[in-house]
Structure formats: structure tokens, C-alpha cells
Residue frames relative to the residue before (quaternion, step in Angstrom):
aa qw qx qy qz dx dy dz
P 1.0000 0.0000 0.0000 0.0000 0.00 0.00 0.00
K 0.6549 0.5186 -0.3239 0.4441 3.58 0.97 -0.81
E 0.6499 0.5191 -0.3131 0.4585 3.58 1.00 -0.82
I 0.6422 0.5200 -0.3217 0.4622 3.59 0.98 -0.83
S 0.6456 0.5191 -0.3128 0.4646 3.56 0.97 -0.86
S 0.6510 0.5158 -0.3074 0.4644 3.56 0.98 -0.86
R 0.6669 0.4957 -0.3012 0.4678 3.57 0.94 -0.86
M 0.6433 0.5175 -0.3243 0.4618 3.58 0.98 -0.82
T 0.6436 0.5145 -0.3190 0.4683 3.58 0.98 -0.82
S 0.6595 0.5088 -0.2977 0.4664 3.55 0.97 -0.90
D 0.6726 0.4940 -0.2939 0.4659 3.58 0.91 -0.92
T 0.6390 0.5270 -0.3234 0.4577 3.57 1.00 -0.81
A 0.6506 0.5084 -0.3149 0.4681 3.57 0.97 -0.85
L 0.6499 0.5153 -0.3151 0.4612 3.59 1.00 -0.81
I 0.6532 0.5044 -0.3116 0.4710 3.59 0.95 -0.85
E 0.6312 0.5275 -0.3325 0.4613 3.60 0.97 -0.80
Q 0.6596 0.5095 -0.3058 0.4602 3.57 0.95 -0.89
V 0.6847 0.4858 -0.2940 0.4568 3.61 0.83 -0.96
V 0.6771 0.4830 -0.2992 0.4678 3.59 0.86 -0.93
G 0.6461 0.5268 -0.3198 0.4504 3.58 0.95 -0.84
T 0.6679 0.4894 -0.2946 0.4771 3.56 0.95 -0.87
T 0.6586 0.5194 -0.3089 0.4484 3.59 0.91 -0.90
V 0.6623 0.4932 -0.3055 0.4742 3.58 0.91 -0.89
S 0.6453 0.5305 -0.3208 0.4463 3.57 0.96 -0.83
V 0.6765 0.4814 -0.2875 0.4775 3.57 0.89 -0.93
A 0.6558 0.5122 -0.3158 0.4558 3.60 0.93 -0.87
L 0.6594 0.5022 -0.3093 0.4663 3.59 0.95 -0.83
R 0.6451 0.5141 -0.3187 0.4668 3.57 0.97 -0.84
N 0.6655 0.4971 -0.3049 0.4658 3.61 0.94 -0.87
L 0.6344 0.5276 -0.3272 0.4606 3.58 1.02 -0.78
L 0.6718 0.4893 -0.2977 0.4697 3.58 0.91 -0.90
M 0.6441 0.5098 -0.3250 0.4685 3.59 1.01 -0.75
A 0.6463 0.5132 -0.3245 0.4622 3.60 0.99 -0.77
I 0.6636 0.4881 -0.3065 0.4769 3.58 0.94 -0.85
G 0.6704 0.4972 -0.2941 0.4656 3.57 0.91 -0.91
G 0.6568 0.5117 -0.3085 0.4600 3.57 0.98 -0.82
T 0.6442 0.5120 -0.3168 0.4717 3.57 1.03 -0.76
I 0.6440 0.5089 -0.3204 0.4729 3.58 0.98 -0.81
Y 0.6628 0.4975 -0.3048 0.4694 3.58 0.94 -0.87
L 0.6503 0.5037 -0.3172 0.4719 3.58 0.96 -0.81
F 0.6300 0.5213 -0.3319 0.4702 3.58 1.04 -0.75
Y 0.6230 0.5311 -0.3278 0.4715 3.58 1.09 -0.72
L 0.7051 0.4665 -0.2685 0.4617 3.59 0.95 -0.88
V 0.8093 -0.0228 0.0869 0.5805 3.59 0.74 -1.09
P 0.2037 -0.8386 0.4908 0.1201 3.60 0.22 1.23
G 0.6612 0.5278 -0.3205 0.4260 3.60 0.88 -0.87
L 0.6716 0.4841 -0.2929 0.4783 3.57 0.91 -0.90
T 0.6421 0.5339 -0.3244 0.4443 3.58 0.98 -0.80
V 0.6436 0.5049 -0.3237 0.4754 3.59 0.92 -0.85
G 0.6399 0.5269 -0.3200 0.4588 3.57 0.97 -0.83
L 0.6760 0.4881 -0.2945 0.4669 3.58 0.92 -0.90
V 0.6576 0.5149 -0.3138 0.4517 3.56 0.94 -0.87
L 0.6958 0.4452 -0.2758 0.4915 3.60 1.10 -0.58
I 0.7179 0.4770 -0.2612 0.4346 3.58 0.91 -0.91
I 0.6401 0.5489 -0.3502 0.4078 3.61 0.87 -0.85
P 0.6859 0.4426 -0.3231 0.4788 3.66 0.76 -0.78
A 0.6197 0.5491 -0.3476 0.4401 3.61 1.07 -0.67
I 0.6754 0.4483 -0.2887 0.5095 3.60 1.19 -0.45
V 0.7003 0.4988 -0.2768 0.4291 3.59 0.86 -0.97
V 0.6473 0.5468 -0.3348 0.4123 3.62 0.90 -0.86
P 0.6947 0.4421 -0.3126 0.4735 3.67 0.74 -0.80
I 0.6173 0.5370 -0.3536 0.4534 3.60 1.03 -0.73
T 0.6592 0.5002 -0.3028 0.4728 3.58 0.94 -0.88
Y 0.6525 0.5277 -0.3108 0.4463 3.58 0.91 -0.92
F 0.7254 0.4265 -0.2543 0.4767 3.58 0.75 -1.02
G 0.6018 0.5566 -0.3584 0.4467 3.59 1.11 -0.61
R 0.6653 0.4863 -0.3014 0.4797 3.59 0.99 -0.77
R 0.6420 0.5147 -0.3305 0.4623 3.57 1.03 -0.72
L 0.6441 0.5261 -0.3303 0.4464 3.58 1.03 -0.72
R 0.6284 0.5154 -0.3399 0.4732 3.56 1.06 -0.69
């Protein structure tokens, strides 16, 4: 029983560390993407609108067909 408790405590601490790090990195990347898009829109609005419309139009079909192929 003591060994199981020790392992559970260790595993829980490891999961907390991994999840905390992952959430932190994901949040930082999301904020950088939003900030970068806003800054790009400030610099070149026409190009930014084009990118915001064209990139999803390319990524969505690729994702759809990639899943169907699998």
C-alpha cells in the first residue's frame, strides 16, 4: 500500500507538471498569434485580410481529405 501511494503521488505530480507546462505554452502561442495578427493588420490591412481568408480555405480541405485518407 505504501508503494502504491508513493507511485500515485509521483505520477500525479508529473501529470500536473506536464499539463501546467502544456497549457502555459499553448496560451503563450495563442496570445502571440493574436498579437501578431493584430500587428500585421495594423501594418498591412489588405494583406492580412487576404491571409485570414485564404489560409483557412487551404487548411480546412487539407485536413478533411487527410482524415478521409487515414
